[in-house]
C-alpha positions as CSV (number, residue, x, y, z in Angstrom):
1,M,4.2,15.9,8.3
2,S,4.4,13.3,5.5
3,S,4.2,9.6,5.1
4,M,6.7,7.4,3.4
5,I,5.9,4.3,1.4
6,F,8.9,2.1,0.8
7,L,10.0,-1.3,-0.6
8,G,13.7,-2.1,-0.1
9,D,15.6,0.9,-1.3
10,Q,12.7,2.4,-3.2
11,E,10.6,5.1,-1.5
12,I,7.8,7.5,-2.1
13,F,7.1,10.5,0.2
14,V,3.5,11.8,0.2
15,S,1.5,14.2,2.3
16,N,-0.7,12.6,4.9
17,R,-3.7,13.6,2.9
18,R,-2.4,12.0,-0.3
19,F,-1.5,8.8,1.7
20,S,-5.1,8.6,2.9
21,T,-6.3,9.2,-0.7
22,L,-4.1,6.5,-2.2
23,V,-5.3,4.0,0.4
24,E,-9.0,4.9,0.1
25,F,-9.1,5.1,-3.7
26,G,-6.9,2.0,-4.0
27,L,-9.3,0.1,-1.9
28,E,-12.2,1.4,-4.0
29,V,-10.5,0.3,-7.3
30,A,-9.5,-3.0,-5.7
31,D,-13.2,-3.7,-4.7
32,S,-14.2,-3.2,-8.3
33,V,-11.5,-5.3,-10.0
34,A,-11.2,-8.2,-7.5
35,S,-12.2,-11.2,-9.5
36,S,-11.4,-14.2,-7.3
37,E,-11.5,-15.3,-3.7
38,R,-7.7,-14.7,-3.5
39,D,-8.2,-11.1,-4.7
40,L,-11.0,-10.5,-2.2
41,T,-8.7,-11.8,0.6
42,F,-6.0,-9.3,-0.5
43,V,-8.6,-6.5,-0.3
44,Q,-10.0,-7.5,3.1
45,K,-6.4,-7.8,4.4
46,L,-5.6,-4.2,3.4
47,K,-8.9,-2.9,4.7
48,A,-8.1,-4.4,8.1
49,E,-4.5,-3.2,8.1
50,A,-5.6,0.3,7.0
51,Q,-7.5,0.6,10.3
52,S,-4.1,0.9,12.0
53,F,-2.5,3.5,9.6
54,Y,-1.8,6.9,11.1
55,R,-0.6,10.3,10.1
56,G,3.1,10.2,9.3
57,I,3.3,6.4,8.9
58,D,6.3,4.9,7.2
59,L,4.7,2.0,5.4
60,D,7.0,-1.0,4.6
61,L,5.4,-2.8,1.7
62,E,7.5,-5.9,2.3
63,K,5.9,-6.3,5.7
64,L,2.4,-5.5,4.4
65,F,2.4,-7.8,1.4
66,L,3.9,-11.2,1.7
67,A,3.3,-13.0,-1.6
68,K,4.3,-12.2,-5.1
69,D,0.6,-12.6,-6.2
70,E,-0.3,-9.9,-3.7
71,F,2.3,-7.5,-5.1
72,R,1.1,-8.2,-8.6
73,F,-2.6,-7.6,-7.6
74,W,-1.8,-4.3,-5.9
75,S,0.5,-3.2,-8.7
76,M,-2.4,-3.7,-11.1
77,V,-4.8,-1.9,-8.8
78,Y,-2.6,1.2,-8.5
79,A,-2.0,1.3,-12.3
80,E,-5.8,1.2,-12.8
81,L,-6.2,3.9,-10.1
82,A,-3.8,6.2,-12.1
83,V,-6.0,5.6,-15.2
84,R,-9.2,6.4,-13.3
85,I,-7.7,9.6,-11.9
86,E,-6.8,10.8,-15.3
87,R,-10.2,9.9,-16.7
88,K,-11.9,11.7,-13.8
89,E,-13.6,8.5,-12.8
90,I,-12.6,8.8,-9.2
91,G,-12.2,11.7,-6.9
92,N,-13.6,15.2,-7.2
93,P,-14.3,15.6,-11.0
94,E,-14.2,19.4,-10.6
95,G,-10.8,19.5,-9.0
96,E,-7.9,19.5,-11.5
97,D,-4.9,20.6,-9.4
98,W,-4.4,17.3,-7.6
99,R,-4.7,15.0,-10.6
100,P,-1.3,15.1,-12.1
101,S,0.6,14.5,-8.9
102,A,-1.9,11.8,-7.7
103,T,-1.5,10.1,-11.1
104,A,2.3,10.2,-10.8
105,E,2.2,8.8,-7.3
106,A,-0.2,6.0,-8.1
107,L,2.0,5.0,-11.1
108,A,5.2,5.2,-8.9
109,L,3.5,3.0,-6.3
110,S,2.4,0.5,-9.1
111,K,5.9,0.3,-10.4
112,M,7.4,-0.2,-7.0
113,L,4.9,-3.0,-6.3
114,A,5.6,-4.6,-9.7
115,S,9.3,-4.7,-8.9
116,A,8.6,-7.1,-6.1
117,A,6.2,-9.3,-8.0
């Protein structure tokens, strides 16, 4: 089973495990880069929403994020996540096999979010 993340006609299919990783690591990066009350509100909102995510979810980003500022923030977060994955600053530093695909998926998600900002 896989999950789909979509925005309009753009879509990314990921394994359920990767979906969970993208959400978990995205929130970790967001916590570290949030620099305003507005950013912290975005982070808290996704943390609350993530409680209802389930295996095989089709996640509509247009329903999850409502404001252009929110899309911009999360685009920046997922671009930063891709960098941290590549630098081995997040995730299992011993594991190499997951990094290229996770980096590509984080970048694809960042670009998708940027297209709505």
